[in-house]
C-alpha positions as CSV (number, residue, x, y, z in Angstrom):
1,R,179.5,132.3,228.5
2,D,176.7,130.1,229.5
3,A,176.3,127.0,232.0
4,N,177.3,124.5,229.4
5,G,180.8,126.7,228.6
6,W,179.6,128.1,225.3
7,N,180.3,131.8,224.6
8,K,177.7,133.2,222.1
9,T,178.5,135.9,219.3
10,L,176.3,138.4,217.3
11,F,178.4,138.8,213.8
12,G,177.7,140.9,211.1
13,G,179.3,142.7,208.1
14,I,179.1,144.9,205.1
15,D,181.0,144.5,201.9
16,G,181.4,146.5,198.8
17,A,183.0,145.7,195.3
18,W,184.2,147.0,192.1
19,V,185.5,144.0,189.9
20,R,186.2,143.4,186.3
21,L,185.6,140.0,185.3
22,N,187.6,139.0,181.9
23,T,185.5,136.2,180.2
24,G,186.5,136.5,176.9
25,S,185.1,139.8,176.6
26,H,184.5,141.3,180.1
27,V,182.0,142.3,182.6
28,N,181.9,145.2,185.0
29,V,180.5,144.5,188.5
30,V,179.6,147.2,191.5
31,A,178.3,145.1,194.4
32,S,177.5,145.3,197.9
33,T,176.5,142.3,200.3
34,L,175.2,142.2,203.9
35,L,175.7,139.3,206.1
36,T,174.4,139.0,209.7
37,G,174.2,135.9,212.0
38,V,175.0,134.1,215.7
39,A,177.6,131.8,216.4
40,A,178.8,130.1,219.7
41,K,182.3,128.8,220.7
42,T,183.2,126.0,223.2
43,R,186.5,124.3,224.2
44,A,186.6,120.6,222.4
45,L,189.2,118.3,220.8
46,N,192.3,119.8,222.3
47,G,191.4,123.3,220.9
48,T,187.9,125.5,220.7
49,F,184.8,124.6,218.6
50,L,182.9,127.4,216.8
51,A,179.6,127.0,214.7
52,G,176.9,129.4,213.6
53,A,174.2,130.3,211.4
54,F,173.6,133.4,209.3
55,L,171.6,135.3,206.7
56,E,173.0,137.0,203.6
57,G,171.6,139.2,200.8
58,G,173.5,141.4,198.1
59,Y,172.7,143.8,195.3
60,G,174.8,144.6,192.0
61,K,174.9,146.1,188.8
62,Y,176.9,145.1,185.6
63,D,177.7,146.2,182.3
64,T,178.7,143.6,179.7
65,Y,181.0,144.3,176.9
66,N,181.1,141.4,174.0
67,H,183.1,141.8,170.5
68,F,182.0,139.4,167.7
69,Y,183.0,139.1,163.9
70,L,180.1,138.9,162.1
71,E,181.2,138.5,158.3
72,P,182.1,141.3,156.9
73,Q,182.2,143.3,159.9
74,H,183.0,143.3,163.7
75,V,180.3,144.3,166.0
76,N,180.0,145.3,169.6
77,I,177.3,144.4,171.8
78,R,177.0,145.9,175.3
79,G,174.5,145.3,177.8
80,K,173.6,146.2,181.5
81,G,171.6,144.5,184.3
82,N,171.3,144.2,187.9
83,L,171.6,141.1,190.4
84,T,169.9,140.5,193.7
85,Y,170.0,137.5,196.2
86,F,169.0,136.2,199.6
87,G,170.2,133.2,201.4
88,L,170.6,131.3,204.7
89,G,174.1,129.6,205.7
90,F,175.7,127.5,208.3
91,M,179.6,127.5,209.2
92,A,181.8,125.7,211.6
93,R,185.5,125.7,212.6
94,Q,187.7,123.8,214.8
95,T,190.8,125.3,215.8
96,W,193.7,123.1,217.6
97,D,196.0,124.4,220.3
98,N,198.6,123.7,217.9
99,G,197.8,126.3,215.8
100,V,196.1,124.0,213.0
101,W,192.5,125.2,212.3
102,A,189.9,123.8,209.9
103,E,186.5,125.5,208.6
104,A,183.8,124.6,206.5
105,S,180.4,126.6,205.4
106,I,177.4,125.8,203.1
107,R,174.7,128.3,201.9
108,G,172.0,128.6,199.8
109,G,169.1,130.9,198.6
110,F,167.5,132.6,195.4
111,M,169.1,134.9,193.0
112,Q,167.3,137.2,190.3
113,N,169.4,138.6,187.3
114,R,167.7,141.3,185.1
115,F,169.4,142.0,181.7
116,H,169.0,144.3,178.8
117,S,170.9,145.1,175.7
118,G,169.9,147.7,173.4
119,D,172.7,146.8,170.8
120,Y,170.9,143.5,170.3
121,I,168.1,144.0,168.1
122,I,165.5,141.4,167.3
123,Y,163.0,141.8,164.2
124,L,159.8,139.9,164.8
125,A,156.8,139.1,162.6
126,G,154.8,142.0,161.3
127,D,158.1,144.3,161.0
128,R,158.1,144.5,164.5
129,V,161.4,145.1,166.6
130,T,162.5,144.7,169.9
131,T,165.8,144.3,172.0
132,A,167.3,141.7,173.9
133,R,165.6,141.6,177.6
134,Y,165.4,138.8,180.3
135,R,164.7,138.1,184.0
136,L,166.0,135.0,185.9
137,D,165.1,133.8,189.0
138,T,166.9,130.8,190.3
139,P,168.2,128.9,193.2
140,Y,171.7,129.0,194.4
141,V,174.1,126.8,196.5
142,A,177.5,127.4,197.6
143,G,180.3,126.8,200.3
144,H,183.5,126.2,201.0
145,L,186.2,124.4,203.0
146,G,189.6,125.6,204.7
147,L,192.5,124.4,206.2
148,A,195.5,126.5,207.8
149,K,198.4,126.6,210.0
150,E,199.3,129.6,212.5
151,W,202.7,130.1,214.0
152,E,203.1,132.9,216.6
153,V,206.9,134.0,216.6
154,D,206.0,135.9,219.8
155,E,203.3,137.5,221.2
156,Q,203.0,140.2,218.5
157,N,204.2,138.6,215.4
158,H,201.9,135.9,213.8
159,F,202.3,133.9,210.4
160,T,199.5,132.0,208.9
161,L,199.5,129.7,205.8
162,L,196.2,128.7,204.4
163,G,194.2,127.0,201.7
164,R,190.5,127.1,200.8
165,Y,188.2,125.5,198.3
166,Y,185.2,127.3,197.0
167,Y,182.2,126.0,195.3
168,A,179.1,127.4,193.6
169,L,176.1,126.3,191.8
170,Q,173.1,128.4,190.1
171,G,170.2,126.8,189.0
172,G,169.3,126.6,185.2
173,K,165.9,127.9,183.7
174,K,164.1,128.1,180.4
175,I,162.6,131.3,179.5
176,N,161.5,133.4,176.5
177,I,163.4,136.3,174.9
178,A,161.7,138.2,172.4
179,E,159.2,135.3,171.7
180,E,162.2,132.8,171.4
181,P,162.8,130.0,173.8
182,V,166.2,130.1,175.4
183,R,167.8,127.6,178.1
184,F,170.0,128.8,180.5
185,N,171.9,125.8,181.9
186,A,172.6,125.0,185.6
187,D,176.4,126.1,185.8
188,D,178.9,126.1,188.5
189,L,182.4,127.1,189.5
190,H,185.3,125.6,191.8
191,R,188.0,127.8,192.8
192,V,190.9,127.2,195.0
193,R,193.0,130.2,197.0
194,V,196.6,129.2,198.6
195,G,198.5,131.7,200.4
196,G,199.6,133.6,203.6
197,R,199.0,136.3,206.1
198,Y,201.0,138.4,208.4
199,T,199.4,139.9,211.7
200,R,201.1,142.3,214.1
201,V,199.3,142.4,217.5
202,R,200.0,145.5,219.2
203,D,198.0,144.6,222.2
204,P,194.7,142.9,223.3
205,Y,192.6,145.8,221.7
206,F,194.4,146.3,218.4
207,S,196.2,144.2,215.6
208,A,196.7,144.7,211.7
209,Y,197.2,142.2,208.9
210,V,198.5,142.1,205.5
211,G,198.1,139.0,203.0
212,A,199.0,137.5,199.5
213,Y,197.1,134.6,197.8
214,Y,197.1,132.8,194.8
215,E,193.7,131.7,193.2
216,Y,192.6,129.8,190.4
217,G,189.2,129.0,189.0
218,F,188.3,125.7,187.4
219,S,185.7,125.4,184.6
220,G,183.2,128.6,185.3
221,K,181.7,128.7,181.8
222,V,177.9,130.2,181.5
223,R,176.0,127.9,179.0
224,G,172.8,128.6,177.0
225,S,171.3,127.6,174.0
226,S,168.3,128.6,171.7
227,Q,166.4,126.0,169.2
228,E,169.6,123.6,169.4
229,L,171.9,126.3,168.7
230,H,174.5,127.0,171.7
231,F,175.7,130.5,172.8
232,P,179.4,131.1,172.9
233,A,180.2,130.5,176.7
234,P,181.7,133.3,178.6
235,D,184.3,131.8,180.9
236,L,184.9,132.8,184.6
237,G,187.8,130.6,185.0
238,G,191.5,131.3,185.3
239,S,194.2,132.7,187.5
240,T,194.0,135.8,190.1
241,G,196.1,137.3,192.4
242,V,194.9,138.8,195.8
243,G,196.2,141.2,198.0
244,E,194.8,142.4,201.2
245,I,195.3,144.5,204.2
246,G,193.3,145.3,207.1
247,I,192.9,145.9,211.1
248,I,190.9,144.3,213.9
249,A,190.0,146.4,216.8
250,R,188.2,145.7,220.2
251,S,186.8,148.4,222.5
252,H,188.4,149.4,225.4
253,R,185.2,150.0,227.4
254,N,183.6,147.3,226.2
255,E,185.8,144.2,225.5
256,R,182.9,142.0,224.1
257,F,182.7,144.3,221.0
258,S,185.2,144.0,218.0
259,A,185.5,145.2,214.6
260,E,187.5,144.5,211.6
261,F,188.2,146.9,208.6
262,G,189.5,145.0,205.6
263,L,190.7,145.9,201.8
264,Q,191.1,143.2,199.2
265,G,193.1,144.0,195.7
266,Y,192.7,141.5,192.5
267,V,194.7,141.2,189.6
268,G,194.1,138.8,186.8
269,E,191.0,137.2,185.6
270,R,189.5,139.2,188.2
271,L,190.5,143.0,188.2
272,G,189.2,145.1,191.0
273,V,189.0,146.0,194.8
274,T,186.8,145.0,197.7
275,G,186.4,146.5,201.1
276,G,184.2,146.1,204.1
277,V,183.3,146.2,207.8
278,R,182.6,143.3,210.0
279,F,181.6,143.1,213.8
280,G,181.2,141.0,216.5
281,W,179.2,141.0,220.0
282,E,179.8,138.4,222.6
283,F,177.0,137.7,225.0
């Protein structure tokens, strides 16, 4: 704690995921993300105020599966690609003494998407043949708002009800695929998540939690066109159920260090599992 009453913390986390996205067809994604930053907390407004800044980055591979009816037969087209991104973000949370808290974040950066499909064959002039491949380098902006209420039944049993709204926007770009101009539109996704968490506090050094949430994605269509022809738009919207389990531990030898280990499972429009570790160091 400094002379102005601020407690400062270094924080970070590493997460991994395997998720299947049902888009009309489906996409399988395996990804990892890394986040690190610094935050400060102080007493304010009959509670505590926390603010911080962070860097984020990630890498993932994906496989796409699409099914089309092209008369007189059905056609399956598979593809694969990889994603990388890097960005900067800011976050804040106000927690009141009555157990209510509100939070917000905003982040942005750049994303690169490389895709290739050997099943989609393109015939060029002069009897030349190629397959579909492209590289997209676009900016992104994302953020969220959250509101929650926590009840302490006693010193060991805590319940939290919360709701969060998430927003993400990826920029559009015009590129060439096999000498043909293709326009990918800017696409945004709105999601809301509501649910609750039960936390069991064993002592100041260890606690465990379980939670369940309902999540709904609005819009989420990925649109593109070529020479005034619009592609069928895969849709990332829809309902997903989310379950979580995790532990939070603080070192006996050095109470400035804490770590959280968590696991989340998804069923519905998103199907899969994510897990990771997060840490904090107060100074």
